[in-house]
N, C-alpha and C positions, 0 to 999 in steps of 0.2 A: 584249515583251509580244505574245502571239498570241492572238486570239480564236478559239475552237473552235465554240461554239454559243450561240444566243441564242433565247429563246421569249418572245412576247409575248402575254398573254392580257387582253383587253378594254382594251387600251392604244391610245388614239387611234383610228385606222382599223382596227386589227388585233383581230378576235375570238379567234382561236387560231392564232398563227403561229409555226412553228419553223424556224429558219434554221441550216443547218451550214456553217460557214466553214473556211478552212484556209489554207495557205501558197499564195503565188503572187498573180496579178493577177485580181480578181474584179470584174466589172462588174454593178452593180444599176441595172437599166434600167426605166423605167416613165414613163407619163404624169405630168404635174404634178398634185400632189394625190393620187396613188395611195397614198402612204404610204412612199416610199423613205426620206426624210430622217427620218421616224418611227423607223426601225429604229436609226439613230445616236442619236436622242434617247433611246431606251430603253436603249441600251448605257450612256450617260452617266448615266441616271437610276438604273439598277441599281448604278453605282458610287458616285455622289455624292448620291443622293437627291434631295429637292424642289427643292433650289436649281438642279439641273441641267435641269430640265424647265420648259417655258414654261406659263403659266396656272396654275390652281388645281387642287385635288384633283377637283373636279367635272369640269373640262374634260379632264383625263387620261383619266377613264372613257369608254369607247367610246359614242358616241351610238347609242341603241337598246338598250343593255344595261340591264338591270334595275338600279333604284336601289341595291340591296345586292349586286350581282354583283361577284365578286372581280376586283381589278385587280392583275396580277402580272407581273414581268419575271424570267426566270432567265437567267443569264449564266455561261458557262464559259470560262476563259482560262488560259493557261500564263504564268507569270512565273518567270524563273530555273529552279531545278530542281523547282518545285512546280506543281501544277495546282489551281486555285481554281474554286469554284462559289458565286455569290452569288444568293440568292432574295430579292427585294424586293417588298412590297405597299404599300398605302397606310398601313398602321398597323403593319407588322412588317418585319424583314429578319433573314437569317441568312447566315453566311459559313462554307463548309466547305473543307477542305484535303485534297488527295490521296485523295479518295474516302471519307474517315471520315465515319461517320454522326453523329459529335457535332460540333457547330458550335464555331468559335473565336471567334464573336461573334454575338450574338443579339438585338440591338436596332437600331432605326434609327440613333441616334447612334453605337453601338458599331461597326457594320459601316462606316459612313462613316469613322469615325476610323481603323479597322484598315486599310482600303484606302488611305487617304491616306498612311499610314506605309509601307505595302508599296511603293507606287508612289513615294514621295518627292515627290509633287506635290500641289498644291492643285487644286481643280476648274478654275480659270482656267488654271494652268500646264498641266494634261492636255489641254485644249481647244487651247491655243496650240501644243502639241507634236505631238500625233497628228491633229487634226482641222484641215482646211483648206478654206474655201469660196471661191467665185469673188470675193465681195465682200471676203473677208480678203486675196486676193492683191495687190489695188491699193489697200489701205487706207491704205498710207504715201504713195502718191501724192497723196492728197487732203488730207493734213496740212500744217500749217505747219511750219517747221523746228523750233521749240520742241516743238510736239505730237509730231513724229517721235521726238525724243530721249526725251520723257516716256513715249511708247508702248513703246519698246524697254526702257527701264528697269523699266516694269511688268511685261511679259511675262517679262523675264529675272530678276525679282525684286529688281532694284536699289533700287526704290522702297522696300523694307523698311529699307534703310540710311538713307534719307531721313526714314522715319517714326521710326527710332531716334534720329537726330540731332535731330528735332523733339522728341521726348519728352526727350532729354537737355537741350535748351535750356529746355524747360518746368521740369525739375528744377533747372537752373542759376538760372533766374529766381526760383524758390521759395527757393533757398539764399541769393541775393543779398538778397531780401526779409527772411529771417530774420537775416541779418548786419546789415542795416540797423536792424532791430527791436532786436537786441541792443545795438548801438552807441548808439541813441537812449535805451534804458533804463539806460545805465551812470550812476551818480551822479558827481560831481565830488569827487576825494580831498580838496581844500581844504575844500569845504562839509562833509565828514564829519569832518575835524579841528576845525573850528569848532564843529559841533554836539556832538562829543564833549566840548570844553572847557566849553560852556554846561550840559551834563549834569552834568559833575563839580561845577560851582559850585552848581547846584541841590541837589545831594545834601549839599554841605557845610552849606548854610544850612538844609535840612530836618532834619539830624541835630542842629544847635545848638538849633532850636525844640523838638524832641522832648526834649532833656535839660531845658529850662527848664520844660516843661508837667509832667515827672515831679515836680520839686521843688514846683510849686504843688499838684499832687495830694496830695503827702504831707502838706502843711500843711492841706488841706481835710479829710482824713480824721482828723487829729489833733483838729480842732475838733468834728467829728462825734463822736468818741469821748467828748468832754467832755460834750456835750449828751445823750448816750444815757442815763446813769443817772436823770437828773431825769425825762426823757420817759417812761421805763419805769415809774417809781413812779406818775406821774401817770395812765398807762393802766391800771395795776393798781387804783388807787383807784376810778377811774371805773367799771371793770368790777364791783368789789365793790359799788358803790352800785346799779348797774344790776340786779344779781342780787338784792339785798334788796328793791328796788322790785317786781321781779316776784314775789318771794315774798310780798310784802305784798298785791299785787293778788290772787294766788292765794287767800290766807288769807280776804280780805274776801269773795271769791267763795264760798268754803266756808261763812262765817258766813251768808250770805244764803241758800245752798241748805239749810242746816240749818234755818233759820226758816221757809222755804217748806215743808219736809218736815213739820215740826211742825204747821202749819196745815192741811195736806192730811189728815193722820191724823185730826184733830178733826173735819173735815167727813165723812170716812168712817165714822166712829162714828155719827154722827146718821143717815146714810143707812142703815146696817145695821139700826138699831133699826126704822126706817120699813118696811124690806123684810120683816122678820118679821111685822109686823101685817098686811100686805097678803096674804101667803102663807096665813095661817090663815083669812082671809075667803073665798078662793076654792077651798078644799080640796074641798067637796061637789060643786060644779059639775063639776070635773074627774075625778070618780070612774069614769064609764062610758067613758073614752077609751080604754083598752086593749081592751075588748070590740068597740068600733066599728072599731078598727083591724084586728082579726082577721077580722071580718066582711067588710070591705072587700077583704082579700087574697083570701079565697074567692071573692067575687063577680068580682073582677079575672081569676082563673084561668077561670071559667065563660065570661066575656065573650070571652076569646081563643079558647077552642074554638068558640063560636057563630059568631064572625067567620070562621074558617078553613073552617067547613062551608058558609057562604054562598058564600065565593070559589070553593071547590071544585066546588059546584053549578053556578056560572055558567061555570067553565072547562070542565066536562062536557059543557055544551050545545054550547059553541064547538067542542070537539074532535069531537064527533059530526057536526056540520055539515062541518067540514074532512075527515072520513074519507068521507062520502058523495061529496064534490066529487072526491076522489081516484079513487074507484072509477068515476065517470062519465067522467073524463078517460082513465083507462086502457082503457075500452071503446072509445074512438074511435081508438086508435093503429092504424098500418098493420101488415099482416102481412108476413112475411119474403119471400114469393113476389113480391109487388108491388116490393120494393126491388131483389131480384135481376134482374127485368125492366128497371128503370130503369137499373140498372148496365150491363148488357149493351148497352142502346141507346147510352149515352153512350160506352162503350169502342169501339163500331162507328163511331160518328161520328168520334171522335178518329183512329182509324186512317185514315178516310177523308180527313180534313184533312192528316195527315202525308204520305200519299201525293201529294196535290195539291201540297203544298209542295216535295216533292222534285222532282217534275216541273217545276214553275215555276222553281225555283232553278237546275236543270240547264239549262233552255232559256234562261234570262236570262244565266248565266255565258258559254254558247256565244256568244250575240249580243254581249255586252261584249267578249270575247276577240277576235271577228272584227273588230269596229268599231276596236278599239285597234290591232290589227295593221296594219289598212289605213291609219289615221291616221299611225302611226309611219313606215311605208314612204312615204307621200306626202310627209312633211316631209323625209325623207332625199333623195328623188328631187328636190324643189324646190331644196335646197341644191345638189345635184350640178348641176342644170340651170343655176343661177345661175353656178357656177364655170366650167362648160364654154362657156357663152354668152360670159362676159367673155374667155376665152382666145381663142375663135373670133373675136370682135370685134377683138382686139388683132392677131391674125395677119392678118385681112382688111385691116385698116387699114395694116399694115406692108407688105403685098404681097411680091412676090418680091425686090425689092431692099431691102426693109427689114430691121431688125434683129430677131431673135427676142426677144419680150419676156422670155424666161427666161434665155437665155445671152448675149444681145446680139451673137450672129454673124449674118451674112447668111443668109437662109433658102435662096436658090438653088433648086436643083433639088428640095429637100426640101419646097418650099412646098405643092405639090399634095398631097403624101403626108400632111402635117401637117393641112391644111385637110380632107382627105377624113376622116382618122380623127377628127377633132373633130366633124365634121358627123355621122358615122355614131353616135358616142357620144351626140350631142345628140338624134337621131331615136329612139335606143333609149330614152333617158330620157323623151322626150315621150310615146312610145307607152305606156310603163309608167306614167307620171304620170296620163295620161288614164284608164287602166284603173282605177287605185286611186282617183282622184278619183270616178268613177262608183260605184265600190264603196262609198265613204264616204258619198255621197249616199243609196244604197240602204239602208245600214245605219243610217243616222241616224234612220229612222222605226221605231218600235216594232212588233214583229211582231204580226199579229191574233191569232195562237195565244196570245201573252203576255196580251193583254187578255182573252180568253176564259178563261184560266186564273186571273187575277186575279178575274173575276166568280164563277167557280165556288168559289174560295177564300173569298170574302165571305159566299156563301150558306152553305157549310159551316161557317163560324165562327159564324153566327147560329144554325143549328140545334144545334151542339155548345153553345153558350152556354145555349140553352133546355134541352136535356136535363140538362146539369149543374147548372142551377138547381133543376129538378125533384128530381133525385137527392139534392141537398144538403138540400132540404127533407124528404124522406122519411128520410134518415139521421139528421137533427136530431130528427125524432119518434121514431125507433127509440131513439136514446141517451136521449131523455126517459122511454121506458117503463122502463128500469132504475132511473132516479132515482124515478119514480112508485111502484115497487114497494117500494123501500126506505122511502120517506116513508109508505106506506100501513101498513107493519108498525110503524113508529115511532108513527103516530098511534093505532093499535089498542091499543098499549101504554098510551099516554097516557090513553085513554078508561078503561082498566081502573083506572089509578093514581087517577084522579079520582073514580070510583065508590067506591073504598075510602075516599079521603079524606072523601067526603060522609057516610059512615055512622059513622065514628069519633067518640069524644067523649061526655061525660055530657050529660044533658038537664035540664030544670027551671030554666033560667036567668030570673031576674026582673029586667028592667032597670029597673022603677019603684023597687023596693027598692034597687037598686045606685045610683041617683041620689039617694035619700033619705040614704043613708049618706055618700055624698060631700059632701053639703050639711052634716050635723051635723059631720062631721070638719073641713070648712072653717071652722066657726065655733070649735071647741074648740082646734085645734092652735096658732093664734097665742097663745091664753090659756095654753096650756100652755108655750110658749116663754118668755113673760114670767114665769110662775111659777118656771121653772127660774132665771131671772136673780135673781129675789128670793131663792131659797133659797141661791144662791152667796153673795149679799151678807150674809145672815143668818148663815152659817156663818163669814164672816171676821170678825164683831164680836168673836169670842173671842180672835182674835190681834192686833187692833188696839191694845188697851190696853197690852201690853207694848212694843209698838213705839213708841207715843207717849212712854213714859217713856225709852227709849233715845234718842229724837230730842231730847228736852230736855237730856239730859246731853251729847250731842254739840255742840249749840249753845253750851253753856258753854265747852267746851274750844276750839271754833274762835275764839271772841272773845278767849280769853286767849292763843292763838298770834299773832294779829294785834297785839296790844298789845306783845308782846316784840320783834317785827319793827321796830315804830315805835321803840322805844328803842335799838335797834342803829344805825339809820340817824342818830340824833341824836349818837352817840358818835363816828362817822367824821370828821366835820369837813370834807367835800368841798365845794368851790366851782368853779364854771365859769370864773371869771377866772384862777385859779391853773393849771387845766388848759390854758386858751388860751395863757397865757404859755409854758408848756413846750412846746407844740406848735409855736408859732411859731419858737422857738429851734431846735428839731430840723429843721424844714423848711428854715430858712435854711442850716444846716449842710450839709444834703443837697443844696440848690441849689448851693453853691459846690462841693461835691465832683463833682457831675454836670457843671458847667462845666470843672472841671479834667480830668475824664475825657475829655469831648469834645475839649478842647483836645489832650490827649495822642493821642487817636485821629487827629485830623486832622493832627497832627505826624508820626505814624507812616505815615499815608497819604502824606503829601507825601514822606517819605523813601523809601517802597517805590516811589512813582511815579518819583522821580529815579533809584533804582537801575534800574528797568525801562527808563527812557529811556537811561541809559548802555548796558544790555545790548542795546536796540534798535540803537543806533549800532553796537555791535559785530557784531550780526547782519547789518546792512546792509553793513558793511564785508566780512564773510564772503561775503554774496551777491554783492557787486561782484566779489570774487576769483573766485568760481564763474562768473559771467556773463562776466568777462574771458576765463576759460579756454574757455568756449562760443564766445566771439567769435573766439579764435584757431583753434579747430576749425572753425567756420563759414568763415573765411577760406581755410583749406586746402582745404575742400570746393569752393568757388567756383573756386580755382586749378585743382583736378583737373578740374572740368567744363569749363573754358576749354581745358585741354590736350586732353581727350576730343573736344570740339567741333572743334578744329583737325585732330585725327587723323581724325576722320569726314569733314571737308572734303577732306583730302588723299586719303583712300582712295577717296571718290567720284570726285574728279577723275582718280586713276589709273585706276580701273575705266572710267569714260567715255572717257579717252584711248585705252585698249587696246581698247575695245568695237568701234570703227570698223574698225581693222585686222584684228582677229580675224574680225568678222563678214563683211568683204570677202573674206578667205582662204577661209572656208568656203562662201560664195556663189559664188565663182570656181570652186571645185572642181565644184559641182552645175552651174553654167552650162556648163562644158566638157563635162561628161557629157550634159547635156541637148541642147546644140547640136551634138554630134558633133565637137567641136573647133573649130567655126567661131569662136565666141567664146572667147577665152583668159582673160579677167579680168572681174570686176565690181567696179568702184571706187566708193566712197562718199565724197562730199565732206563738209565740216563740218556741211552741213545734211542729210546722210544722202540726198542725191539720187543715184540710180543712173546710172553711166555704163558702158557695155559696151566691151570692148577687142576689135577685130577686125583681125587682121593687124598687131598692134603698135600700131595706131592707135585711140585713144579716140574714140567717137562716141555721141551721145545716142540714147536710144531713141525710135524713130519710129513703126514700125508696131504694130498691136494685137497681132500674134503675138509680136513681140519684147518687148513690154511684159509679156505674159503669162508668157513664158519667164524674163524676168529677175525678175519678181515670184514666180514659183515657186520659183527658185533662192534668192532672198532668204528666202522663207517657210520652205524646207527648212534653210537655214542657221540661222534663228532657232530652229527645232524642235530642231536638232541641239545648239545651245548649251543649250537648257533641259534636254534629255535628259541631256547630259554632266553638268551642274551637279547634277541629281538622281541621278546614278549608275546611270541606267537606259539600255539600248541603244535606238536609234531603229529599233526593228524593225517598227513598225506605221505604216501612212499611210493616211489616209482623206481623199480629195478629193471634195468635193461641188460638181459643176456648175463645174468649174475650166477647161473647154476654151474658154468665152467666144468671143472673136473669132478663135480658131485656125482656119485653112482646114483642108481635109481631109489635105493633105499633112503639115502641121506637126502636126496632131493625132495622125496615125498615127506621126509620128516621135517625139513625146512618149511615146506608148505603148510604142514599141519601146525607148526610153531607160529608161523606168521598168521595163520587163521586165529590161533589161540590169543594172539597179541591184539585182538580187535579193539580192546579198550584203550591201547596206545596208538594204534593206527586204524582208524575208522575206514580208511580207503587206501587200498594197496593195488598198484597196477603192475603187472609182470609182463615184460617185453621179451618173447622168446621165439625161437623157431622150432623148440623141441615139443614134439606131439604128446609126450608122455605127461606134461604137466596139467593137461586138461582135467585129468581125474582129480586134482586137488584143488581146483578153483571154484569160485561160485558162479562166475560167468565166462564164457569163451567168446571172444570177437575174433573172427577170421579175417586176415587181410590178404588179397590176391592182387596180382598185377595182370590186367587184361592187354596183351601185347597188341591185339588188332585195334582197340580204341586208344592205346597209348596212355591209359590212366589206371589207378588203383581202384578197387572196389572192397567193401567190407560187408560182412553179414554176421549175425548173431546165431552161435551154436549152443545147443545144450551141453553142459559140462561133462556129460557121459558120451559125447560123440555125435549125438543126432542133430541135423541141421535145423536151424530156426528160420525166422524171417530175415529177409536182407535188410541191411540198415542203410 
């Protein structure tokens, strides 16, 4: 893998940084906190996403960037025969291959999954292979023996075998539990045989009871057949008697009705004769009735016309008053010239208010923007001051003979240079901080011109409100004029309509005569109604006499029918005692048959239950055979898991046994290269404690320099093993602050040795704050943090110390 280019946009300290890398030994140099390690973090984030970065989405975005500002990292690298470009933001990601404009993956998860497959490494394996920091070099020295083995197993991926074996054991435990459950649920064959014998015996007994109940049922049915004719005859005789008794009651009712009808006709004949007499006595008094009714009709029509004329006259007066009122209101309406003047004044005041609003908003936006910028820069300077002050205090406390708080090496001759650099940076931050603090205090008070603009705006709003109110009133009166004109036309038409209605209709209506006619008709009309009733009753007398004769003949016929029915009832000879005897005999036969049927049903149910019991035993026997087959299968599964568990144990033992010598061989090769042949081998004991061999004699690691070299060799060996297992060449090496306690001579020696290993590591990137390494690298990239801008900047320098072009 070879990294060609990386670009950071609003990522941590970097606002927009583009870094072009290549083969060879590259040194990234800068003060602590300037943003050097952030470049490596951005590379890992571009490849593996959020899990490769510290903090949250909000902490990744550069401090001082707008809340919705884009956060993006673009990484271009070569892997095998292909060149890839990955672009990742907080919410999206894309992966391109060989300059193609169409992406081969276009989502956060898809890009991470695709790169993981291309590299053949997980995020943790990638870091353990290509990235090495100072703390990681000596990480195994601080571990216990068991922790060292666990660390190596984890970084080399052997822990996955352990997780697989643990999963296997969980499945084996589940298989054992299933086997035990199956064995616990298997029934005893002897119990099944005994239960089958009991079921067979119950079936034989039930079959015998069913045969006996069928015989009893046949006898009960024969007895019921004997009682059936007598019971049927008794029922028919009873039904015949009931029908004749019903006919007799109906005939007696007809006799009574005929007798009542005859009496009623006799009373009606007497009433008809009386009505004829009364009608003749009132005929003269009712003679003028029709003439009075005609006169009342004529007077009713005249009264209607008279009433409508009176109403029309009243409405006419009311309409004339309304018309005069409309004419008076129309005379008071404003003219068009007054409305136009009011409209022009309101529009002029509105334009003046809008001009004031624009000026006020522009001035306030400028004030708010200046205040926010000053506050943002002041916060950034305070944070930078705190970081620089802590670094300076640690360096002053350590002194020349102390260890550097960053790399743990003696400061020596670089003490004054480091203190001076930190002090200058601190003075610059203090100067800028004082300026921006006074600037914030100055801008915290609202400018006087804003207050004056606010007062002018309030006055303009009041004048506009008054002018708008006056204009609205005039416009409302103008709209009312149109409605008044329409209403005036309508009212003039109504006045003409009411004048015509008041003139039409006949004259000469006499209300006194109208009242007299009504009184006379009120006295005669009830008498006329009664006379009509008398006339109807008198006319009916002629038809009542033949009806009375027919009623008398019907009465005689009904009495003869009732007598014939009584004679028929006497001839049947029915008695309740004989009917009750037949009923009891029939019910007894039915009761015996029902009891026999119930016994038959019970016996059949017992036989069916016995058969089902025998079938249930058969099913249980079949179920036992099936579960026994499952038991045998489960037993085979448990045995297979036992074999696999032993195989995993043997495999892990072999791998761990081979790990130590393989790791020692690889580390020894790197140690010989790094020490120029001074140390020939690096041996690891059973606890993975390192021992170096010098001149054929093993010796413990004593000095800090020896420990760093031994740790670096061991770390490179681990990376080589991971890369070999993933099928990737170990072409890239990133070292972050690894020089630690190395002195100048050994530091230079390590740089020369890394340069000599170009065939193994075509691309080596060193991250350090030590200026002395610039003499031993091919390229120098300087990283600084600009407190005023709140962002990091980079530039390329010549390896000898001369500045190059800014990147």
